[in-house]
DSSP file (Angstrom, degrees, kcal/mol; ACC not computed):
  #  RESIDUE AA STRUCTURE BP1 BP2  ACC     N-H-->O    O-->H-N    N-H-->O    O-->H-N    TCO  KAPPA ALPHA  PHI   PSI    X-CA   Y-CA   Z-CA
    1    1 A M              0   0    0      0, 0.0     2,-0.0     0, 0.0    69,-0.0   0.000 360.0 360.0 360.0 131.0   -5.9   48.8  -27.4
    2    2 A T     >  -     0   0    0      1,-0.1     4,-2.6     4,-0.0     5,-0.2  -0.308 360.0-108.4 -76.3 166.0   -7.5   50.5  -30.4
    3    3 A E  H  > S+     0   0    0      1,-0.2     4,-2.5     2,-0.2     5,-0.2   0.884 121.7  51.9 -61.1 -38.3   -8.5   54.2  -30.4
    4    4 A T  H  > S+     0   0    0      2,-0.2     4,-1.9     1,-0.2    -1,-0.2   0.914 110.8  46.7 -65.3 -43.5  -12.1   53.2  -30.2
    5    5 A E  H  > S+     0   0    0      2,-0.2     4,-2.2     1,-0.2    -2,-0.2   0.910 112.9  49.5 -64.8 -42.4  -11.5   51.0  -27.1
    6    6 A L  H  X S+     0   0    0     -4,-2.6     4,-2.7     1,-0.2    -2,-0.2   0.915 109.0  52.2 -63.3 -42.7   -9.4   53.7  -25.5
    7    7 A A  H  X S+     0   0    0     -4,-2.5     4,-2.2     1,-0.2    -1,-0.2   0.890 109.4  50.4 -60.2 -39.5  -12.1   56.3  -26.2
    8    8 A A  H  X S+     0   0    0     -4,-1.9     4,-1.9     2,-0.2    -1,-0.2   0.907 111.8  46.7 -65.8 -42.0  -14.7   54.0  -24.5
    9    9 A V  H  X S+     0   0    0     -4,-2.2     4,-2.6     2,-0.2    -2,-0.2   0.895 110.8  52.8 -66.6 -39.9  -12.5   53.5  -21.4
   10   10 A I  H  X S+     0   0    0     -4,-2.7     4,-2.5     2,-0.2    -2,-0.2   0.914 108.0  51.0 -62.2 -42.4  -11.8   57.3  -21.2
   11   11 A E  H  X S+     0   0    0     -4,-2.2     4,-1.8     2,-0.2    -1,-0.2   0.912 111.5  47.2 -61.5 -42.2  -15.6   57.9  -21.3
   12   12 A K  H  X S+     0   0    0     -4,-1.9     4,-1.1     1,-0.2    -1,-0.2   0.905 112.6  49.5 -65.2 -40.2  -16.1   55.4  -18.4
   13   13 A A  H  < S+     0   0    0     -4,-2.6    21,-0.3     1,-0.2     5,-0.2   0.864 108.4  53.9 -66.6 -35.5  -13.3   57.0  -16.5
   14   14 A F  H  < S+     0   0    0     -4,-2.5    -1,-0.2     1,-0.2    -2,-0.2   0.877 111.2  45.2 -65.3 -37.8  -14.7   60.5  -17.0
   15   15 A D  H  < S+     0   0    0     -4,-1.8    -1,-0.2    -5,-0.2    -2,-0.2   0.672  93.0 100.4 -78.7 -18.0  -18.1   59.3  -15.6
   16   16 A Y     <  -     0   0    0     -4,-1.1    18,-0.1    -5,-0.1     4,-0.1  -0.456  65.9-148.6 -70.4 139.4  -16.3   57.6  -12.7
   17   17 A R  S    S+     0   0    0     -2,-0.1    61,-2.0     2,-0.1     2,-0.3  -0.114  71.3  60.9-105.2  36.6  -16.4   59.6   -9.5
   18   18 A G  S    S-     0   0    0     59,-0.3    16,-0.4    -5,-0.2    59,-0.2  -0.861  94.6 -67.5-144.9 179.4  -13.2   58.4   -8.0
   19   19 A D        -     0   0    0     57,-0.3    56,-2.6    -2,-0.3    55,-0.4  -0.398  42.9-162.5 -74.2 150.6   -9.5   58.4   -8.9
   20   20 A V  E     -A   32   0A   0     12,-3.1    12,-2.2    53,-0.2     2,-0.6  -0.884  16.2-129.4-125.0 160.2   -8.1   56.4  -11.8
   21   21 A T  E     -AB  31  72A   0     51,-3.0    51,-3.0    -2,-0.3     2,-0.7  -0.964  17.4-155.7-111.9 122.0   -4.6   55.3  -12.6
   22   22 A V  E     -AB  30  71A   0      8,-3.2     8,-2.1    -2,-0.6     2,-0.6  -0.871   6.8-152.4 -98.4 118.2   -3.5   56.1  -16.2
   23   23 A D  E     -AB  29  70A   0     47,-2.8    46,-3.1    -2,-0.7    47,-1.7  -0.809  13.9-149.7 -90.6 123.3   -0.7   53.8  -17.3
   24   24 A L  E >   - B   0  68A   0      4,-3.0     3,-2.0    -2,-0.6    44,-0.2  -0.601  22.2-118.6 -93.9 155.3    1.5   55.5  -19.9
   25   25 A K  T 3  S+     0   0    0     42,-2.7    43,-0.1     1,-0.3    -1,-0.1   0.729 113.4  61.6 -63.7 -22.1    3.3   53.8  -22.7
   26   26 A N  T 3  S-     0   0    0     41,-0.3    -1,-0.3     2,-0.1     3,-0.1   0.399 122.8-103.2 -85.9   4.7    6.7   54.9  -21.2
   27   27 A G  S <  S+     0   0    0     -3,-2.0    -2,-0.1     1,-0.3     2,-0.1   0.252  82.2 124.5  96.4 -12.7    6.0   53.0  -18.0
   28   28 A Q        -     0   0    0     -5,-0.1    -4,-3.0     1,-0.0     2,-0.4  -0.346  47.5-145.8 -77.4 162.5    5.0   55.9  -15.8
   29   29 A Q  E     -A   23   0A   0     -6,-0.2     2,-0.5    -3,-0.1    -6,-0.2  -0.980   6.3-160.6-129.4 142.6    1.6   56.1  -14.0
   30   30 A V  E     -A   22   0A   0     -8,-2.1    -8,-3.2    -2,-0.4     2,-0.5  -0.992   9.9-164.1-123.4 124.7   -0.5   59.1  -13.2
   31   31 A V  E     +A   21   0A   0     -2,-0.5    24,-0.4   -10,-0.2     2,-0.3  -0.927  38.0  86.0-112.7 128.7   -3.1   58.8  -10.4
   32   32 A G  E    S-A   20   0A   0    -12,-2.2   -12,-3.1    -2,-0.5     2,-0.5  -0.987  75.8 -50.9 172.9-168.1   -5.9   61.3  -10.1
   33   33 A Y  E     -C   53   0B   0     20,-2.3    20,-2.8    -2,-0.3     2,-0.9  -0.836  45.1-132.3 -97.8 122.8   -9.4   62.4  -11.0
   34   34 A L  E     +C   52   0B   0     -2,-0.5    18,-0.2   -16,-0.4     3,-0.1  -0.647  34.9 168.9 -76.7 107.7  -10.1   62.5  -14.8
   35   35 A S  E     +     0   0B   0     16,-1.8     2,-0.3    -2,-0.9    17,-0.2   0.621  56.4  10.5-100.4 -16.1  -11.8   65.9  -15.1
   36   36 A N  E     -C   51   0B   0     15,-1.6    15,-2.7     2,-0.0     2,-0.3  -0.992  52.7-171.0-159.6 154.1  -11.9   66.5  -18.8
   37   37 A R  E     -C   50   0B   0     -2,-0.3     2,-0.4    13,-0.3    13,-0.2  -0.987   1.4-171.2-148.0 149.8  -11.4   64.8  -22.1
   38   38 A N  E     -C   49   0B   0     11,-2.7    11,-2.3    -2,-0.3     3,-0.3  -0.923   8.3-178.6-145.9 114.3  -11.2   66.1  -25.7
   39   39 A F  S    S+     0   0    0     -2,-0.4     9,-0.2     9,-0.2    -1,-0.1   0.539  84.2  53.7 -92.1  -6.8  -11.1   63.8  -28.7
   40   40 A Q  S    S-     0   0    0      1,-0.3    -1,-0.2     7,-0.1     8,-0.1   0.472 105.6-123.6-101.7  -3.7  -10.9   66.5  -31.3
   41   41 A G        -     0   0    0     -3,-0.3    -1,-0.3     8,-0.1     2,-0.3  -0.256  25.2-118.2  81.9 179.0   -7.9   68.3  -29.8
   42   42 A A  B >   -E   45   0C   0      3,-4.6     3,-0.9     5,-0.2     5,-0.1  -0.895  30.5 -85.7-148.4 175.3   -8.0   72.0  -28.9
   43   43 A E  T 3  S+     0   0    0     -2,-0.3     3,-0.2     1,-0.3    -1,-0.1   0.883 128.9  41.4 -55.0 -41.8   -6.3   75.2  -29.8
   44   44 A H  T 3  S+     0   0    0      1,-0.3     2,-0.3     2,-0.0    -1,-0.3   0.588 128.1  29.9 -84.1  -9.9   -3.5   74.6  -27.4
   45   45 A C  B <   -E   42   0C   0     -3,-0.9    -3,-4.6     1,-0.0    -1,-0.3  -0.873  61.7-163.0-152.5 112.1   -3.2   70.9  -28.3
   46   46 A R  S    S+     0   0    0     -2,-0.3     2,-0.2    -5,-0.3    -3,-0.1   0.473  72.1  73.8 -79.8   0.1   -4.0   69.6  -31.7
   47   47 A E  S    S-     0   0    0      1,-0.1    -5,-0.2    -5,-0.1    -7,-0.1  -0.706  95.7 -88.4-109.5 162.6   -4.3   66.0  -30.5
   48   48 A S        +     0   0    0     -9,-0.2    17,-2.3    -2,-0.2    18,-0.4  -0.430  58.6 167.4 -64.1 142.6   -6.9   64.2  -28.4
   49   49 A F  E     -CD  38  64B   0    -11,-2.3   -11,-2.7    15,-0.3     2,-0.3  -0.964  31.0-138.5-152.6 165.9   -6.1   64.5  -24.7
   50   50 A I  E     -CD  37  63B   0     13,-2.5    13,-2.7    -2,-0.3     2,-0.4  -0.912  14.8-145.9-122.8 156.8   -7.4   64.0  -21.1
   51   51 A E  E     -CD  36  62B   0    -15,-2.7   -16,-1.8    -2,-0.3   -15,-1.6  -0.979  17.3-170.4-123.1 140.1   -7.0   66.4  -18.2
   52   52 A M  E     -CD  34  61B   0      9,-2.4     9,-2.9    -2,-0.4     2,-0.7  -0.964  25.8-132.6-131.7 144.9   -6.6   65.1  -14.6
   53   53 A M  E     -C   33   0B   0    -20,-2.8   -20,-2.3    -2,-0.4     2,-0.5  -0.879  32.7-166.5 -90.6 116.7   -6.6   66.6  -11.1
   54   54 A V    >   -     0   0    0     -2,-0.7     3,-2.2     5,-0.4   -22,-0.2  -0.911  26.6-106.1-111.1 130.2   -3.5   65.1   -9.5
   55   55 A S  T 3  S+     0   0    0     -2,-0.5   -24,-0.1   -24,-0.4    -1,-0.0  -0.247 105.1  16.9 -54.6 132.6   -3.0   65.3   -5.7
   56   56 A G  T 3  S+     0   0    0      1,-0.2    -1,-0.3     2,-0.0    -3,-0.0   0.389 101.4 106.6  85.6  -4.1   -0.3   67.8   -4.8
   57   57 A Q    <   -     0   0    0     -3,-2.2    -3,-0.2     1,-0.1    -1,-0.2  -0.937  56.3-157.3-110.2 126.3   -0.3   69.5   -8.2
   58   58 A P  S    S+     0   0    0      0, 0.0     2,-0.3     0, 0.0    -1,-0.1   0.779  76.7  52.0 -72.8 -25.3   -1.9   72.9   -8.5
   59   59 A E  S    S-     0   0    0      1,-0.1    -5,-0.4    -5,-0.0     2,-0.1  -0.752  96.1 -93.3-112.0 158.5   -2.6   72.7  -12.2
   60   60 A L        -     0   0    0     -2,-0.3     2,-0.5    -7,-0.1    -7,-0.2  -0.402  36.3-126.4 -65.2 141.0   -4.4   70.1  -14.3
   61   61 A A  E     -D   52   0B   0     -9,-2.9    -9,-2.4    -2,-0.1     2,-0.5  -0.800  21.7-152.5 -87.6 130.0   -2.2   67.4  -15.8
   62   62 A C  E     -D   51   0B   0     -2,-0.5     2,-0.5   -11,-0.2   -11,-0.2  -0.916  12.8-173.6-107.5 125.2   -2.7   67.1  -19.6
   63   63 A I  E     -D   50   0B   0    -13,-2.7   -13,-2.5    -2,-0.5     2,-0.3  -0.977  22.3-131.1-123.7 125.5   -2.0   63.7  -21.1
   64   64 A V  E >   -D   49   0B   0     -2,-0.5     3,-2.0   -15,-0.2   -15,-0.3  -0.570  20.0-130.7 -73.9 133.8   -2.1   63.1  -24.9
   65   65 A C  G >  S+     0   0    0    -17,-2.3     3,-1.9    -2,-0.3    -1,-0.1   0.811 103.4  64.9 -59.1 -33.2   -4.2   60.1  -25.7
   66   66 A R  G 3  S+     0   0    0    -18,-0.4    -1,-0.3     1,-0.3   -17,-0.1   0.697  98.8  56.6 -65.0 -15.5   -1.6   58.5  -27.9
   67   67 A D  G <  S+     0   0    0     -3,-2.0   -42,-2.7   -43,-0.1     2,-0.5   0.490  85.8 101.9 -90.4  -4.6    0.7   58.2  -24.8
   68   68 A I  E <   +B   24   0A   0     -3,-1.9   -44,-0.2    -4,-0.3     3,-0.1  -0.696  40.3 176.3 -89.6 126.0   -1.9   56.2  -22.8
   69   69 A A  E     -     0   0A   0    -46,-3.1     2,-0.3    -2,-0.5   -45,-0.2   0.763  68.5 -31.3 -91.3 -32.0   -1.4   52.4  -22.5
   70   70 A G  E     -B   23   0A   0    -47,-1.7   -47,-2.8     2,-0.0     2,-0.4  -0.975  49.2-128.5-176.1 166.2   -4.4   51.8  -20.3
   71   71 A I  E     -B   22   0A   0     -2,-0.3     2,-0.4   -49,-0.2   -49,-0.2  -0.999  19.4-165.8-133.1 131.4   -6.6   53.2  -17.5
   72   72 A R  E     -B   21   0A   0    -51,-3.0   -51,-3.0    -2,-0.4     2,-1.2  -0.924  23.7-130.4-118.5 144.0   -7.5   51.5  -14.3
   73   73 A F        +     0   0    0     -2,-0.4   -53,-0.2   -53,-0.2     4,-0.1  -0.750  47.6 150.3 -91.2  92.1  -10.3   52.3  -11.8
   74   74 A T        +     0   0    0     -2,-1.2   -54,-0.2   -55,-0.4     2,-0.2   0.644  42.8  73.3-105.4 -18.4   -8.2   52.3   -8.6
   75   75 A G  S    S-     0   0    0    -56,-2.6     2,-0.3    -3,-0.2   -57,-0.1  -0.566  90.4 -91.2 -97.1 162.7   -9.9   54.8   -6.3
   76   76 A E        -     0   0    0     -2,-0.2     2,-0.8     1,-0.1   -57,-0.3  -0.522  37.5-119.4 -71.0 133.0  -13.1   54.5   -4.5
   77   77 A D    >   -     0   0    0     -2,-0.3     3,-2.0     1,-0.2   -59,-0.3  -0.660  23.1-151.8 -72.3 110.4  -16.1   55.8   -6.4
   78   78 A M  T 3  S+     0   0    0    -61,-2.0    -1,-0.2    -2,-0.8   -60,-0.1   0.663  92.4  44.4 -64.7 -16.7  -17.2   58.5   -4.0
   79   79 A A  T >  S+     0   0    0    -62,-0.1     3,-2.1     2,-0.0    -1,-0.3   0.254  79.8 139.8-110.0  11.8  -20.9   58.2   -5.1
   80   80 A A  T <  S+     0   0    0     -3,-2.0     3,-0.1     1,-0.3    -4,-0.0  -0.329  77.4   7.3 -59.5 131.3  -21.0   54.4   -5.1
   81   81 A G  T 3  S+     0   0    0      1,-0.2     2,-0.5    -2,-0.0    -1,-0.3   0.460 103.0 116.5  78.0   0.4  -24.3   53.2   -3.7
   82   82 A K    <   +     0   0    0     -3,-2.1     2,-0.3     4,-0.0    -1,-0.2  -0.866  40.7 177.6-103.4 133.3  -25.7   56.7   -3.5
   83   83 A S     >  -     0   0    0     -2,-0.5     4,-1.9    -3,-0.1     5,-0.1  -0.867  43.7-110.2-130.7 165.5  -28.7   57.5   -5.6
   84   84 A W  H  > S+     0   0    0     -2,-0.3     4,-2.5     1,-0.2     5,-0.2   0.893 118.6  54.8 -59.2 -41.7  -31.0   60.4   -6.3
   85   85 A E  H  > S+     0   0    0      1,-0.2     4,-2.3     2,-0.2    -1,-0.2   0.897 106.9  49.9 -62.3 -41.3  -33.8   58.5   -4.5
   86   86 A E  H  > S+     0   0    0      2,-0.2     4,-2.2     1,-0.2    -1,-0.2   0.890 110.5  50.6 -64.0 -39.4  -31.7   58.0   -1.4
   87   87 A W  H  X S+     0   0    0     -4,-1.9     4,-2.6     2,-0.2    -2,-0.2   0.925 109.9  49.6 -64.8 -44.8  -30.8   61.7   -1.3
   88   88 A I  H  X S+     0   0    0     -4,-2.5     4,-2.5     1,-0.2    -2,-0.2   0.927 111.8  48.6 -59.2 -46.5  -34.5   62.7   -1.6
   89   89 A A  H  X S+     0   0    0     -4,-2.3     4,-2.2     1,-0.2    -1,-0.2   0.895 111.4  50.3 -61.7 -40.7  -35.5   60.4    1.2
   90   90 A K  H  X S+     0   0    0     -4,-2.2     4,-2.1     2,-0.2    -2,-0.2   0.919 111.4  47.6 -64.1 -44.8  -32.6   61.7    3.4
   91   91 A E  H  X S+     0   0    0     -4,-2.6     4,-2.3     2,-0.2    -2,-0.2   0.895 111.0  51.2 -64.3 -40.3  -33.7   65.3    2.8
   92   92 A A  H  X S+     0   0    0     -4,-2.5     4,-2.1     1,-0.2    -1,-0.2   0.898 109.6  51.1 -62.9 -40.0  -37.3   64.5    3.5
   93   93 A S  H  X S+     0   0    0     -4,-2.2     4,-2.2     2,-0.2    -2,-0.2   0.896 108.8  51.0 -64.0 -41.2  -36.3   62.9    6.8
   94   94 A K  H  X S+     0   0    0     -4,-2.1     4,-2.5     1,-0.2    -2,-0.2   0.920 110.8  48.2 -61.3 -44.5  -34.3   66.0    7.7
   95   95 A K  H  X S+     0   0    0     -4,-2.3     4,-2.0     1,-0.2    -1,-0.2   0.875 109.9  52.8 -65.6 -36.6  -37.3   68.2    7.1
   96   96 A K  H  X S+     0   0    0     -4,-2.1     4,-1.0     2,-0.2    -1,-0.2   0.926 111.3  45.9 -63.1 -45.0  -39.5   65.9    9.1
   97   97 A V  H >X S+     0   0    0     -4,-2.2     4,-0.9     1,-0.2     3,-0.5   0.897 112.1  51.1 -65.3 -41.7  -37.1   66.1   12.1
   98   98 A Q  H 3< S+     0   0    0     -4,-2.5     3,-0.4     1,-0.2    -1,-0.2   0.850 105.7  56.6 -64.4 -34.5  -36.8   69.9   11.8
   99   99 A G  H 3< S+     0   0    0     -4,-2.0    -1,-0.2     1,-0.2    -2,-0.2   0.788 105.1  51.8 -67.5 -27.5  -40.6   70.2   11.7
  100  100 A K  H <<        0   0    0     -4,-1.0    -1,-0.2    -3,-0.5    -2,-0.2   0.684 360.0 360.0 -81.9 -19.3  -40.8   68.4   15.1
  101  101 A A     <        0   0    0     -4,-0.9    -1,-0.2    -3,-0.4    -2,-0.1   0.494 360.0 360.0 -71.8 360.0  -38.3   70.6   16.8
């Protein structure tokens, strides 16, 4: 996978509202919610990296992009099938019911 392809997958994983599985080049896997990504590096890490919320870990897991072999969308997208329009309709329905009480 090229750096450009990996960056595109990371962006999709960042926008995904469910858990992903990050396959590392050393054979390990990290499962969690991709909460941040930085392609320019940062003060504490001069390389591109992602940060993940991993179940059972109190702190974010930081993974350097050069260590990533691939990313899979393995968890349920918690907002799948939900749209802004559906939320508005639901809220209007609640207000209608409350008005009748």
